[in-house]
C-alpha positions as CSV (number, residue, x, y, z in Angstrom):
1,M,-29.3,9.8,-14.8
2,A,-29.7,9.0,-18.5
3,K,-26.2,9.9,-19.7
4,L,-24.7,8.4,-22.8
5,Q,-21.0,9.0,-23.2
6,D,-19.7,8.5,-26.7
7,P,-22.3,6.0,-27.9
8,E,-20.8,6.3,-31.4
9,G,-17.6,4.7,-30.1
10,I,-15.3,7.3,-31.6
11,E,-13.0,7.2,-28.6
12,I,-12.2,3.5,-28.6
13,K,-12.1,3.5,-32.5
14,T,-9.5,6.2,-32.4
15,V,-7.4,4.4,-29.7
16,L,-7.5,1.1,-31.6
17,K,-6.6,2.8,-34.9
18,N,-3.4,4.1,-33.4
19,L,-2.2,1.1,-31.4
20,S,-3.0,-2.5,-30.7
21,F,-3.3,-4.1,-27.3
22,E,-3.2,-7.6,-28.6
23,G,-0.9,-9.8,-26.6
24,K,0.2,-7.0,-24.3
25,D,0.4,-6.6,-20.6
26,V,-1.4,-3.3,-20.0
27,L,-1.6,-0.9,-17.1
28,E,-4.5,1.6,-17.3
29,I,-4.2,4.6,-14.9
30,G,-7.4,6.4,-14.0
31,C,-9.8,3.7,-15.2
32,G,-12.8,5.1,-13.4
33,D,-15.8,2.7,-13.6
34,G,-14.0,0.7,-16.4
35,R,-16.0,2.3,-19.2
36,L,-13.1,2.3,-21.6
37,T,-11.2,-0.6,-20.1
38,L,-13.9,-3.1,-21.0
39,K,-13.8,-2.1,-24.6
40,Y,-10.2,-3.3,-25.2
41,A,-9.4,-5.7,-22.4
42,E,-10.4,-8.8,-24.4
43,T,-7.6,-8.3,-26.9
44,A,-4.8,-7.8,-24.3
45,R,-2.9,-10.6,-22.6
46,S,-3.5,-9.0,-19.2
47,V,-4.8,-5.6,-17.9
48,V,-4.4,-4.0,-14.5
49,A,-6.7,-1.0,-14.2
50,I,-6.3,1.4,-11.3
51,D,-8.1,4.4,-10.0
52,P,-7.7,6.4,-6.7
53,L,-11.5,6.3,-5.9
54,E,-12.6,3.1,-4.2
55,E,-16.2,3.7,-5.3
56,S,-15.2,3.8,-8.9
57,I,-13.2,0.5,-8.6
58,D,-16.2,-1.1,-6.9
59,K,-18.4,-0.1,-9.8
60,A,-15.8,-1.3,-12.3
61,K,-15.7,-4.7,-10.6
62,S,-19.5,-5.0,-10.6
63,N,-19.4,-4.3,-14.4
64,Q,-16.7,-6.8,-15.1
65,P,-17.9,-9.8,-17.2
66,K,-16.8,-13.3,-16.1
67,N,-14.9,-14.0,-19.3
68,L,-12.4,-11.2,-18.3
69,E,-11.9,-12.3,-14.7
70,R,-8.5,-14.0,-15.4
71,R,-7.0,-11.3,-17.6
72,L,-8.4,-8.1,-16.0
73,E,-7.8,-6.8,-12.5
74,F,-9.3,-3.6,-11.1
75,R,-7.6,-2.2,-8.0
76,V,-7.3,1.1,-6.1
77,G,-4.1,2.9,-6.9
78,R,-2.5,6.2,-7.9
79,G,-0.3,7.0,-10.9
80,E,2.3,8.8,-8.9
81,K,2.9,5.8,-6.6
82,L,2.7,2.6,-8.6
83,A,2.9,-0.7,-6.7
84,F,4.6,-2.7,-9.5
85,P,8.1,-3.8,-10.2
86,D,10.3,-2.2,-12.9
87,Q,9.5,-3.1,-16.5
88,S,6.2,-4.9,-15.7
89,F,4.0,-3.7,-18.6
90,D,4.1,-3.4,-22.4
91,A,1.8,-0.5,-22.4
92,V,0.8,2.2,-19.8
93,F,-2.4,4.0,-20.6
94,F,-3.3,7.4,-19.0
95,S,-7.0,7.4,-19.8
96,W,-8.2,11.0,-19.0
97,S,-6.0,10.9,-15.9
98,L,-2.7,12.6,-16.4
99,C,-4.6,15.8,-17.1
100,C,-6.5,15.4,-13.8
101,T,-3.3,15.0,-11.7
102,D,-2.2,18.0,-9.7
103,V,0.6,19.7,-11.6
104,P,3.4,19.0,-9.0
105,K,2.6,15.3,-9.2
106,M,2.6,15.0,-13.0
107,D,6.3,14.5,-13.3
108,R,6.2,11.8,-10.6
109,A,3.3,10.0,-12.4
110,L,5.3,10.0,-15.7
111,D,8.5,8.9,-14.0
112,E,6.5,6.0,-12.5
113,A,5.0,5.1,-15.8
114,F,8.4,5.1,-17.5
115,R,9.8,2.9,-14.7
116,V,7.1,0.2,-15.1
117,L,7.2,0.3,-18.9
118,R,9.3,-2.4,-20.6
119,P,11.9,-1.4,-23.2
120,G,10.0,-1.1,-26.5
121,G,6.8,-0.4,-24.7
122,T,4.1,2.2,-25.4
123,L,2.9,5.1,-23.3
124,I,-0.6,6.3,-24.2
125,N,-2.2,9.6,-23.1
126,L,-5.8,10.5,-23.7
127,Q,-7.0,13.9,-22.6
128,P,-9.1,16.9,-23.5
129,S,-7.6,18.9,-26.4
130,L,-6.4,22.4,-25.9
131,H,-8.6,23.4,-28.8
132,Q,-12.3,23.1,-27.7
133,P,-15.5,24.2,-29.4
134,F,-16.1,27.9,-28.9
135,S,-18.8,27.5,-26.3
136,S,-17.1,24.7,-24.4
137,G,-16.5,25.6,-20.8
138,A,-19.0,28.5,-20.9
139,E,-21.0,27.0,-18.0
140,S,-17.8,26.7,-15.9
141,Y,-16.9,30.3,-16.7
142,L,-20.3,31.5,-15.6
143,I,-20.2,29.4,-12.4
144,Q,-16.7,30.7,-11.5
145,K,-17.6,34.3,-12.6
146,R,-14.4,34.6,-14.5
147,F,-12.9,33.9,-17.9
148,G,-9.5,32.8,-19.0
149,T,-7.5,29.8,-17.8
150,S,-9.3,27.7,-15.3
151,V,-7.7,25.1,-13.0
152,D,-8.7,22.3,-15.5
153,D,-7.4,24.3,-18.5
154,E,-4.0,24.6,-16.8
155,R,-3.8,20.9,-16.0
156,Y,-4.6,20.0,-19.6
157,R,-1.8,22.4,-20.8
158,Q,0.7,21.2,-18.2
159,A,0.0,17.5,-19.1
160,R,0.9,18.3,-22.7
161,L,4.1,20.1,-21.7
162,A,5.1,17.3,-19.3
163,L,4.8,14.8,-22.2
164,K,6.8,17.0,-24.5
165,Y,9.5,17.5,-21.9
166,L,9.9,13.8,-21.5
167,A,10.1,13.2,-25.2
168,L,11.8,16.3,-26.7
169,I,14.1,17.4,-23.9
170,E,14.9,14.2,-21.9
171,E,14.6,12.0,-25.1
172,R,13.2,9.1,-23.0
173,L,10.2,8.6,-25.4
174,D,9.6,9.0,-29.1
175,L,6.3,10.1,-30.6
176,V,4.6,7.4,-32.6
177,S,1.3,9.1,-33.5
178,E,-1.1,11.8,-32.3
179,E,-4.7,12.4,-33.3
180,E,-7.4,14.9,-32.3
181,F,-11.1,13.9,-32.4
182,T,-14.5,14.8,-31.0
183,V,-16.6,12.8,-28.6
184,N,-20.3,13.4,-27.8
185,T,-22.1,13.0,-24.6
186,Y,-25.9,12.9,-24.5
187,Y,-28.5,13.8,-21.8
188,D,-32.2,13.2,-21.9
189,T,-33.0,16.5,-20.2
190,V,-31.5,19.9,-19.4
191,D,-31.8,19.1,-15.6
192,E,-29.5,16.0,-16.1
193,A,-27.0,18.0,-18.2
194,V,-26.9,20.8,-15.5
195,D,-26.5,18.2,-12.7
196,D,-23.5,16.6,-14.4
197,T,-22.0,20.0,-15.4
198,I,-22.1,21.4,-11.8
199,R,-21.1,18.1,-10.1
200,V,-17.7,19.3,-9.0
201,R,-18.8,23.0,-8.5
202,K,-22.2,22.5,-6.8
203,E,-21.5,24.8,-3.9
204,Q,-20.5,27.6,-6.3
205,Y,-23.5,27.0,-8.5
206,D,-26.0,27.1,-5.6
207,K,-24.7,30.6,-4.8
208,L,-25.4,32.0,-8.3
209,D,-28.2,34.5,-8.9
210,V,-31.3,33.3,-10.8
211,G,-30.3,35.1,-14.0
212,T,-27.0,33.3,-14.2
213,K,-28.6,29.9,-13.6
214,R,-31.0,30.7,-16.4
215,R,-28.2,31.5,-18.8
216,I,-26.5,28.1,-18.0
217,R,-29.7,26.3,-18.7
218,K,-30.2,28.3,-21.9
219,I,-26.7,27.4,-23.1
220,L,-27.2,23.7,-22.5
221,N,-30.7,23.8,-24.0
222,S,-29.3,25.3,-27.2
223,R,-27.4,22.0,-27.7
224,M,-30.5,20.0,-28.3
225,A,-30.0,17.4,-31.0
226,Q,-32.4,14.6,-31.8
227,K,-34.4,15.3,-28.6
228,K,-31.3,15.0,-26.4
229,I,-28.8,17.5,-25.0
230,M,-25.5,16.9,-26.9
231,V,-22.3,18.2,-25.3
232,Q,-19.2,17.9,-27.5
233,E,-15.6,17.8,-26.3
234,N,-12.5,17.7,-28.4
235,A,-9.9,15.1,-27.3
236,V,-6.3,14.3,-28.2
237,L,-4.7,10.9,-28.2
238,T,-0.9,10.8,-28.0
239,V,1.1,7.6,-28.4
240,L,4.8,7.4,-27.5
241,H,7.4,4.7,-27.6
242,K,10.1,3.7,-25.1
243,A,13.4,2.9,-26.8
244,K,14.7,-0.7,-26.4
């Protein structure tokens, strides 16, 4: 599949504008195939990047350059059960992962992140914004045959509330900065865009009538830009500080 995710580099530029990884011991939670990890790991003192999917970690390891072998380690792991001693890291980075955690486990994941974070350390959360382009999610609504709050929408909202509770109610973290931005993903064809869109809802999609499938293709085809299908998503980066 010819999929280009954020080729403009807006995501990593926004992250690095709001914090520096230089000289820090970093834990990245939800690294996937290491797409984002490899863009900042060179500046850190050390990085441990975890993901619950073994196939994602295998892919990340296969993409790891030799010059990062000593400072970067990919391993299978979950945010709600971290296998690290207390105060092990200067920064804990939830990269599109806290928002994908089941709601009952979010508190545990944040408690674990706080536990392994050193005094004066930084907690970073990257996730979809609650304010998306008007047509964003239209395909999912059509597939689910409903509108309103989806499971994903609720997780995004709960992740924001969990961070606010930790900072504003429990006063365990202080807000350093927050920034919303837009990332673009490009596909060569409508078929590729459809395949990626329905990846987690393929069984539901296969049961749709022909007319609804046509509407989904029409929506994606309307996003043609420079001979590619462009899908936009608004993201929000939140940076918080643990008191010394």
